[in-house]
MILUMFI-204815 format. One line per 4 residues: their letters; for each residue x, y negated, z negated of C-alpha. Coordinates in nm, 3 decimals. Example, Ala and Ser with C-alpha at 12.3 -4.5 7.8 and 13.67 -1.06 7.14 Angstrom:
# MILUMFI-204815
as) 1.230:0.450:-0.780 ~ 1.367:0.106:-0.714 .
***
This chain:
# MILUMFI-204815
xxxx) -2.010:-2.883:7.481 ~ -1.840:-2.820:7.150 ~ -2.078:-2.778:6.857 ~ -1.975:-2.902:6.515 .
xxxx) -1.953:-2.623:6.263 ~ -1.929:-2.339:6.518 ~ -1.765:-2.026:6.394 ~ -1.432:-1.922:6.524 .
xxxx) -1.282:-1.579:6.556 ~ -1.129:-1.608:6.209 ~ -1.457:-1.651:6.020 ~ -1.532:-1.356:5.796 .
xxxx) -1.861:-1.387:5.618 ~ -2.027:-1.206:5.332 ~ -2.394:-1.108:5.300 ~ -2.618:-1.367:5.139 .
xxxx) -2.796:-1.261:4.821 ~ -3.137:-1.095:4.850 ~ -3.284:-1.302:4.565 ~ -3.214:-1.604:4.347 .
xxxx) -3.254:-1.420:4.015 ~ -3.546:-1.627:3.902 ~ -3.631:-1.538:3.540 ~ -3.974:-1.407:3.642 .
xxxx) -3.943:-1.336:4.014 ~ -3.580:-1.224:4.064 ~ -3.636:-1.110:4.424 ~ -3.792:-1.439:4.533 .
xxxx) -3.581:-1.662:4.754 ~ -3.245:-1.583:4.904 ~ -2.886:-1.689:4.849 ~ -2.617:-1.817:5.083 .
xxxx) -2.809:-2.088:5.268 ~ -3.029:-2.393:5.220 ~ -3.340:-2.425:5.437 ~ -3.380:-2.775:5.582 .
xxxx) -3.680:-2.748:5.815 ~ -3.951:-2.499:5.911 ~ -4.117:-2.519:6.250 ~ -4.415:-2.282:6.261 .
xxxx) -4.608:-2.221:6.584 ~ -4.912:-2.008:6.511 ~ -5.216:-1.864:6.687 ~ -5.502:-1.717:6.486 .
xxxx) -5.794:-1.504:6.603 ~ -6.067:-1.505:6.334 ~ -6.248:-1.206:6.485 ~ -5.956:-0.964:6.458 .
xxxx) -5.773:-1.146:6.181 ~ -5.452:-1.135:6.385 ~ -5.189:-1.406:6.342 ~ -4.919:-1.450:6.606 .
xxxx) -4.629:-1.669:6.502 ~ -4.291:-1.812:6.584 ~ -4.090:-1.948:6.292 ~ -3.793:-2.174:6.367 .
xxxx) -3.592:-2.215:6.048 ~ -3.310:-2.468:6.035 ~ -3.070:-2.407:5.748 ~ -2.719:-2.485:5.627 .
xxxx) -2.484:-2.205:5.525 ~ -2.365:-2.248:5.167 ~ -2.107:-1.976:5.214 ~ -1.961:-1.790:5.507 .
xxxx) -2.238:-1.550:5.607 ~ -2.222:-1.215:5.782 ~ -2.594:-1.162:5.713 ~ -2.875:-1.331:5.527 .
xxxx) -3.226:-1.256:5.405 ~ -3.567:-1.405:5.471 ~ -3.871:-1.322:5.259 ~ -4.155:-1.173:5.464 .
xxxx) -4.413:-0.940:5.311 ~ -4.592:-0.747:5.586 ~ -4.635:-0.854:5.951 ~ -4.447:-0.702:6.247 .
xxxx) -4.123:-0.867:6.357 ~ -4.069:-0.858:6.732 ~ -3.734:-1.035:6.762 ~ -3.487:-1.259:6.580 .
xxxx) -3.241:-1.507:6.732 ~ -2.974:-1.710:6.556 ~ -2.852:-2.015:6.748 ~ -2.988:-1.873:7.072 .
xxxx) -2.827:-1.531:7.041 ~ -3.016:-1.213:6.965 ~ -2.960:-1.094:6.610 ~ -2.996:-0.752:6.459 .
xxxx) -3.254:-0.724:6.182 ~ -3.400:-0.471:5.943 ~ -3.684:-0.458:5.690 ~ -3.672:-0.353:5.327 .
xxxx) -3.981:-0.433:5.125 ~ -4.027:-0.810:5.130 ~ -3.678:-0.863:5.273 ~ -3.609:-0.936:5.640 .
xxxx) -3.233:-0.886:5.671 ~ -3.078:-1.078:5.961 ~ -2.732:-1.005:6.104 ~ -2.624:-1.280:6.346 .
xxxx) -2.412:-1.196:6.649 ~ -2.137:-1.414:6.498 ~ -2.059:-1.478:6.135 ~ -2.166:-1.823:6.015 .
xxxx) -1.908:-2.056:5.866 ~ -1.973:-2.230:5.535 ~ -2.132:-2.569:5.601 ~ -2.267:-2.474:5.940 .
xxxx) -2.622:-2.577:6.027 ~ -2.789:-2.294:6.216 ~ -3.132:-2.218:6.358 ~ -3.310:-1.886:6.318 .
xxxx) -3.610:-1.803:6.537 ~ -3.838:-1.519:6.429 ~ -4.120:-1.393:6.653 ~ -4.378:-1.200:6.452 .
xxxx) -4.742:-1.094:6.453 ~ -5.002:-0.889:6.270 ~ -5.280:-0.920:6.016 ~ -5.138:-1.107:5.715 .
xxxx) -5.190:-0.943:5.381 ~ -5.345:-1.058:5.056 ~ -5.092:-1.050:4.773 ~ -5.188:-0.971:4.414 .
xxxx) -5.016:-1.179:4.147 ~ -4.881:-1.024:3.826 ~ -5.185:-1.178:3.651 ~ -5.424:-1.006:3.892 .
xxxx) -5.525:-1.311:4.097 ~ -5.504:-1.314:4.476 ~ -5.283:-1.525:4.699 ~ -5.113:-1.497:5.035 .
xxxx) -5.363:-1.474:5.321 ~ -5.728:-1.479:5.210 ~ -6.002:-1.413:5.464 ~ -6.312:-1.628:5.419 .
xxxx) -6.664:-1.612:5.561 ~ -6.561:-1.808:5.870 ~ -6.181:-1.810:5.875 ~ -5.887:-1.781:5.639 .
xxxx) -5.689:-1.955:5.364 ~ -5.314:-1.936:5.311 ~ -5.211:-1.997:4.949 ~ -4.868:-1.937:4.804 .
xxxx) -4.828:-1.978:4.429 ~ -4.603:-1.819:4.324 ~ -4.487:-1.596:4.613 ~ -4.778:-1.561:4.855 .
xxxx) -4.635:-1.773:5.136 ~ -4.417:-1.482:5.243 ~ -4.738:-1.314:5.363 ~ -4.777:-1.553:5.658 .
xxxx) -4.431:-1.686:5.748 ~ -4.069:-1.583:5.688 ~ -3.859:-1.812:5.473 ~ -3.663:-1.879:5.159 .
xxxx) -3.959:-1.848:4.928 ~ -3.845:-1.996:4.599 ~ -3.930:-2.345:4.467 ~ -3.559:-2.431:4.440 .
xxxx) -3.527:-2.450:4.821 ~ -3.748:-2.728:4.957 ~ -3.767:-2.828:5.324 ~ -3.958:-3.039:5.576 .
xxxx) -4.233:-2.868:5.778 ~ -4.400:-2.888:6.117 ~ -4.697:-2.657:6.166 ~ -4.865:-2.611:6.505 .
xxxx) -5.173:-2.389:6.491 ~ -5.414:-2.285:6.767 ~ -5.762:-2.156:6.683 ~ -6.085:-2.094:6.877 .
xxxx) -6.279:-2.404:6.967 ~ -6.524:-2.501:6.694 ~ -6.276:-2.421:6.416 ~ -6.065:-2.668:6.221 .
xxxx) -5.712:-2.583:6.110 ~ -5.583:-2.785:5.817 ~ -5.229:-2.790:5.679 ~ -5.004:-3.022:5.479 .
xxxx) -4.891:-3.372:5.562 ~ -5.003:-3.589:5.853 ~ -5.209:-3.469:6.149 ~ -5.004:-3.568:6.453 .
xxxx) -5.238:-3.437:6.721 ~ -5.559:-3.243:6.786 ~ -5.588:-3.108:7.140 ~ -5.874:-2.924:7.312 .
xxxx) -5.767:-2.673:7.576 ~ -6.044:-2.462:7.723 ~ -6.181:-2.241:7.449 ~ -5.915:-2.333:7.195 .
xxxx) -5.808:-2.625:6.977 ~ -5.447:-2.690:6.877 ~ -5.343:-2.891:6.571 ~ -4.997:-3.027:6.488 .
xxxx) -4.922:-3.110:6.125 ~ -4.605:-3.285:6.005 ~ -4.463:-3.292:5.651 ~ -4.154:-3.512:5.644 .
xxxx) -4.107:-3.501:5.268 ~ -3.946:-3.185:5.126 ~ -4.190:-2.914:5.021 ~ -4.152:-2.591:4.828 .
xxxx) -4.295:-2.307:5.032 ~ -4.549:-2.210:4.762 ~ -4.715:-2.548:4.826 ~ -4.757:-2.488:5.199 .
xxxx) -5.113:-2.415:5.305 ~ -5.322:-2.338:5.608 ~ -5.702:-2.344:5.601 ~ -5.901:-2.229:5.902 .
xxxx) -6.277:-2.266:5.914 ~ -6.573:-2.466:6.037 ~ -6.505:-2.756:5.806 ~ -6.659:-3.100:5.797 .
xxxx) -6.362:-3.335:5.829 ~ -6.338:-3.695:5.708 ~ -6.050:-3.941:5.730 ~ -6.019:-4.261:5.528 .
xxxx) -5.741:-4.473:5.376 ~ -5.654:-4.478:5.008 ~ -5.703:-4.809:4.830 ~ -5.343:-4.894:4.755 .
xxxx) -5.063:-5.104:4.901 ~ -4.918:-4.810:5.093 ~ -5.248:-4.743:5.272 ~ -5.208:-4.367:5.234 .
xxxx) -5.441:-4.181:5.475 ~ -5.695:-3.945:5.317 ~ -5.793:-3.629:5.506 ~ -6.062:-3.405:5.359 .
xxxx) -6.204:-3.080:5.495 ~ -6.516:-2.934:5.333 ~ -6.677:-2.600:5.408 ~ -7.033:-2.612:5.546 .
xxxx) -7.302:-2.666:5.286 ~ -7.080:-2.832:5.024 ~ -7.027:-3.173:5.183 ~ -7.313:-3.337:4.992 .
xxxx) -7.211:-3.190:4.656 ~ -6.836:-3.250:4.697 ~ -6.859:-3.587:4.870 ~ -6.908:-3.817:4.567 .
xxxx) -6.604:-3.671:4.392 ~ -6.382:-3.666:4.703 ~ -6.477:-4.029:4.765 ~ -6.283:-4.108:4.448 .
xxxx) -5.951:-3.980:4.586 ~ -5.831:-4.335:4.669 ~ -5.922:-4.446:4.316 ~ -5.739:-4.154:4.157 .
xxxx) -5.431:-4.204:4.376 ~ -5.419:-4.576:4.286 ~ -5.461:-4.493:3.916 ~ -5.186:-4.231:3.935 .
xxxx) -4.952:-4.477:4.104 ~ -5.005:-4.716:3.814 ~ -4.940:-4.451:3.551 ~ -4.672:-4.235:3.717 .
xxxx) -4.509:-4.449:3.984 ~ -4.558:-4.480:4.362 ~ -4.751:-4.200:4.530 ~ -4.475:-3.973:4.668 .
xxxx) -4.617:-3.863:5.006 ~ -4.733:-4.002:5.339 ~ -5.083:-3.853:5.310 ~ -5.336:-3.721:5.062 .
xxxx) -5.673:-3.548:5.069 ~ -5.839:-3.218:4.980 ~ -5.970:-2.888:5.115 ~ -6.295:-2.757:4.965 .
xxxx) -6.381:-2.394:5.032 ~ -6.695:-2.212:4.927 ~ -6.749:-2.108:4.565 ~ -6.574:-1.779:4.500 .
xxxx) -6.328:-1.800:4.790 ~ -6.055:-1.817:4.526 ~ -6.057:-1.792:4.151 ~ -5.864:-2.116:4.109 .
xxxx) -5.773:-2.455:4.252 ~ -5.423:-2.517:4.385 ~ -5.207:-2.828:4.420 ~ -5.105:-2.759:4.782 .
xxxx) -4.889:-3.055:4.883 ~ -5.081:-3.364:5.000 ~ -5.401:-3.160:5.031 ~ -5.513:-2.980:4.713 .
xxxx) -5.736:-2.678:4.763 ~ -6.059:-2.624:4.568 ~ -6.290:-2.324:4.553 ~ -6.622:-2.502:4.528 .
xxxx) -6.691:-2.871:4.474 ~ -6.452:-3.006:4.207 ~ -6.544:-3.234:3.921 ~ -6.342:-3.550:3.858 .
xxxx) -6.120:-3.391:3.591 ~ -6.013:-3.115:3.828 ~ -5.951:-3.367:4.107 ~ -5.734:-3.572:3.871 .
xxxx) -5.544:-3.260:3.767 ~ -5.460:-3.147:4.121 ~ -5.375:-3.496:4.245 ~ -5.148:-3.551:3.942 .
xxxx) -4.959:-3.244:4.061 ~ -4.853:-3.443:4.366 ~ -4.612:-3.619:4.131 ~ -4.557:-3.329:3.890 .
xxxx) -4.489:-3.003:4.071 ~ -4.499:-3.118:4.432 ~ -4.258:-3.413:4.433 ~ -4.074:-3.314:4.113 .
xxxx) -4.069:-2.938:4.159 ~ -3.967:-2.680:3.895 ~ -3.621:-2.535:3.936 ~ -3.746:-2.190:3.832 .
xxxx) -4.085:-2.040:3.751 ~ -3.998:-2.061:3.383 ~ -4.031:-2.440:3.415 ~ -4.402:-2.424:3.504 .
xxxx) -4.506:-2.623:3.196 ~ -4.350:-2.930:3.361 ~ -4.615:-2.892:3.632 ~ -4.915:-2.794:3.427 .
xxxx) -4.843:-2.985:3.108 ~ -4.817:-3.312:3.298 ~ -5.124:-3.242:3.514 ~ -5.328:-3.154:3.205 .
xxxx) -5.206:-3.462:3.022 ~ -5.308:-3.666:3.327 ~ -5.667:-3.550:3.264 ~ -5.639:-3.678:2.906 .
xxxx) -5.500:-4.011:3.024 ~ -5.771:-4.049:3.287 ~ -6.041:-3.996:3.026 ~ -5.866:-4.235:2.788 .
xxxx) -5.849:-4.502:3.059 ~ -6.213:-4.453:3.160 ~ -6.395:-4.482:2.829 ~ -6.386:-4.120:2.714 .
xxxx) -6.191:-3.947:2.440 ~ -5.844:-4.085:2.382 ~ -5.543:-3.861:2.435 ~ -5.500:-3.860:2.057 .
xxxx) -5.857:-3.738:2.012 ~ -5.801:-3.465:2.271 ~ -5.479:-3.366:2.094 ~ -5.658:-3.353:1.758 .
xxxx) -5.941:-3.144:1.903 ~ -5.691:-2.890:2.032 ~ -5.495:-2.881:1.710 ~ -5.815:-2.835:1.507 .
xxxx) -5.953:-2.592:1.765 ~ -6.264:-2.806:1.775 ~ -6.467:-2.670:2.064 ~ -6.744:-2.924:2.006 .
xxxx) -6.502:-3.210:2.077 ~ -6.326:-3.016:2.354 ~ -6.473:-2.690:2.495 ~ -6.125:-2.574:2.602 .
xxxx) -5.988:-2.588:2.246 ~ -6.024:-2.219:2.161 ~ -5.682:-2.144:2.013 ~ -5.543:-1.932:2.296 .
xxxx) -5.269:-2.188:2.358 ~ -5.074:-2.085:2.046 ~ -4.996:-1.742:2.196 ~ -4.642:-1.838:2.305 .
xxxx) -4.423:-2.147:2.350 ~ -4.498:-2.332:2.674 ~ -4.131:-2.325:2.777 ~ -4.103:-1.950:2.725 .
xxxx) -4.389:-1.744:2.876 ~ -4.332:-1.376:2.790 ~ -4.355:-1.260:3.154 ~ -4.458:-1.353:3.508 .
xxxx) -4.821:-1.266:3.436 ~ -4.832:-1.548:3.179 ~ -4.691:-1.848:3.369 ~ -5.043:-1.984:3.426 .
xxxx) -5.181:-1.908:3.079 ~ -5.330:-2.166:2.843 ~ -5.011:-2.246:2.644 ~ -4.840:-2.366:2.963 .
xxxx) -5.126:-2.611:3.029 ~ -5.267:-2.728:2.697 ~ -4.975:-2.690:2.461 ~ -4.762:-2.833:2.742 .
xxxx) -4.983:-3.144:2.733 ~ -4.949:-3.154:2.353 ~ -4.568:-3.161:2.391 ~ -4.599:-3.470:2.607 .
xxxx) -4.830:-3.636:2.358 ~ -4.579:-3.568:2.078 ~ -4.313:-3.747:2.285 ~ -4.554:-4.039:2.328 .
xxxx) -4.616:-4.048:1.952 ~ -4.244:-4.048:1.879 ~ -4.141:-4.301:2.144 ~ -4.443:-4.533:2.162 .
xxxx) -4.648:-4.614:2.470 ~ -4.406:-4.856:2.634 ~ -4.104:-4.626:2.617 ~ -4.308:-4.314:2.698 .
xxxx) -4.468:-4.443:3.017 ~ -4.141:-4.601:3.129 ~ -3.980:-4.261:3.083 ~ -4.253:-4.092:3.289 .
xxxx) -4.218:-4.340:3.576 ~ -3.841:-4.308:3.562 ~ -3.865:-3.929:3.568 ~ -4.076:-3.927:3.885 .
xxxx) -3.850:-4.187:4.051 ~ -3.516:-4.028:3.961 ~ -3.630:-3.677:4.059 ~ -3.848:-3.772:4.357 .
xxxx) -3.863:-3.486:4.611 ~ -3.614:-3.284:4.404 ~ -3.610:-2.995:4.157 ~ -3.581:-3.017:3.781 .
xxxx) -3.556:-2.782:3.486 ~ -3.684:-2.797:3.131 ~ -3.331:-2.866:3.010 ~ -3.299:-3.158:3.250 .
xxxx) -3.631:-3.299:3.131 ~ -3.553:-3.277:2.760 ~ -3.217:-3.449:2.811 ~ -3.379:-3.716:3.030 .
xxxx) -3.661:-3.784:2.784 ~ -3.417:-3.843:2.498 ~ -3.193:-4.062:2.711 ~ -3.481:-4.266:2.856 .
xxxx) -3.666:-4.321:2.526 ~ -3.356:-4.357:2.311 ~ -3.507:-4.110:2.062 ~ -3.389:-3.787:1.908 .
xxxx) -3.672:-3.555:2.010 ~ -3.519:-3.233:1.882 ~ -3.812:-3.174:1.645 ~ -4.056:-3.195:1.939 .
xxxx) -3.853:-2.942:2.135 ~ -3.794:-2.707:1.841 ~ -4.149:-2.706:1.706 ~ -4.383:-2.786:1.997 .
xxxx) -4.197:-2.682:2.310 ~ -4.005:-2.374:2.195 ~ -4.152:-2.286:1.855 ~ -4.366:-1.980:1.792 .
xxxx) -4.724:-2.011:1.674 ~ -4.923:-2.312:1.564 ~ -4.711:-2.589:1.409 ~ -4.779:-2.644:1.038 .
xx) -4.834:-3.015:1.087 ~ -4.969:-3.217:1.375 .
***
């Protein structure tokens, strides 16, 4: 049978780039192809910590390729096939270099199968926090922001290349294994349990997660027209403390849909690990991860990320304020809509550095412009979150509520399941509101230090 896009004898490819030259993580991701789908088949042994995996990566060549790179930090690679033929491969740091038996023509869709195994590593971020594969008291967590996903599966690990995912994971009986998307099946087989998770909507690899432990699992349906299923997994001992907040997930999702537009995924939920398992919460797609029982503000923040960061994903890591500024502003809006401080009062407390009105208003957010962190160790610092939220409030002040919220809903609709940059957002905001917002950009988004006037 002839296969569309097959190479012929005349195809002469070039190596794909080893990185996408991200402003802060230049080695992250790879050039020359676009990943379309990841199929991960995994087996984890909590006693030894060993992970055995097969990754099937479907991608489209964006140029004629003689070789291409996958990001994989650690693990042992046993074999690599490309379209059913054995491929040569080599390792260099985080790069798995694959040389197919035949060069790949531009436009060809091809499938790479990597068999690998080992004990996944914990990765230290530039800011000193841990990501990658984190062992817990009774299992493990896989977290990926910004580059930790390369610790547990090979791929094109940059937010600019989103793909659909299917994750099949087998663990000892008595353990739960939780990933993104919709649980398609849970099968008992002797002393093991196998789970199949499906994420149809595109996902950046840093948002992929896997949580293995003896969780208490609950499933419900969100209170909205779409009937989005809610899947929560809570570590033993925290169910009573976390339960009242997690019970509000349907309420928060419905509220977010009213403020930001339709919920962008087929499922929602949360994973709650023990206190201290991580030093942070993370907006892993459809199933945010919390270290300890969250409060309502934190739940709102991470669920808001499903629109801002997960559906509309930053084009580069320099665009992080589009994630965190919106999620922080969502907290302000939630409080405003539920009888607390208004967004204007929160803004004023931050500007005045009034810690009595807002305990987070300590002045650290003037250290640098939110759109220009000075290095990769600063992409999650206070200016990205709080001054990012202040930028959004300045747009609201300039445009008025009606135009501002219409712009926000338009932004999430027009960029649904796509990537966007700061430059794209600023142009969109001016076009959608009909306002010249250059003063907001010059003073609040890109200006140094505290603005002279609020």
